C-alpha positions as CSV (number, residue, x, y, z in Angstrom):
1,M,-5.4,-1.9,4.5
2,I,-2.6,0.4,5.9
3,E,-3.7,3.8,4.6
4,D,-6.8,5.2,3.0
5,Y,-6.7,8.0,0.4
6,P,-10.3,9.0,-0.2
7,E,-9.3,12.4,-1.7
8,D,-6.7,11.0,-4.1
9,A,-6.6,12.9,-7.5
10,R,-7.0,9.6,-9.3
11,G,-10.0,8.7,-7.2
12,H,-10.4,6.8,-4.0
13,S,-7.4,4.6,-3.4
14,C,-5.6,2.8,-0.5
15,L,-2.3,1.2,0.5
16,M,-2.4,-2.5,1.2
17,L,0.3,-4.7,2.7
18,G,1.0,-8.2,1.4
19,R,3.8,-10.7,1.6
20,G,5.7,-12.5,-1.1
21,V,6.4,-16.2,-1.2
22,D,9.6,-15.6,0.9
23,G,7.7,-13.5,3.4
24,R,9.1,-10.2,2.0
25,P,6.6,-7.3,2.6
26,I,5.0,-5.8,-0.5
27,H,3.0,-2.5,-0.5
28,V,0.4,-2.1,-3.2
29,V,-1.5,1.1,-3.9
30,C,-4.9,0.2,-5.5
31,A,-8.2,1.8,-6.4
32,P,-11.5,-0.1,-6.4
33,K,-13.5,0.4,-9.6
34,D,-17.0,-0.8,-10.4
35,E,-15.9,-4.0,-12.1
36,Y,-12.2,-4.4,-11.1
37,L,-9.5,-3.4,-8.7
38,A,-6.9,-1.1,-10.3
39,V,-3.3,-1.5,-9.2
40,I,-1.6,1.8,-9.3
41,T,1.8,0.7,-8.0
42,A,3.5,-2.0,-6.1
43,Y,6.9,-1.8,-4.3
44,I,9.1,-3.3,-1.6
45,P,8.9,-0.9,1.4
46,D,12.0,0.7,2.9
47,G,12.5,-0.6,6.4
48,K,13.8,2.9,7.4
49,Q,10.5,4.5,6.5
50,W,8.2,2.0,8.1
51,S,7.6,0.3,11.5
52,K,8.9,-3.3,11.9
53,D,5.7,-4.8,10.7
54,F,5.6,-2.4,7.7
55,R,2.1,-1.1,8.7
56,V,2.9,2.4,10.2
57,R,4.8,5.1,8.3
58,I,7.7,6.6,10.4
59,K,7.4,10.3,10.5
60,S,10.6,12.1,9.9
């Protein structure tokens, strides 16, 4: 887990980091529900907005 959003308007959610088959980083915003994990969005993070390991957001 990279970031936690307990006060999100959609309910508690978080940002997770994963890797594709080719090692490409993938960010997934998801929300745990009682019986499933809801995926809100998934995207390839922009290297200009994240640290080299894609775990820390660069503040502008």
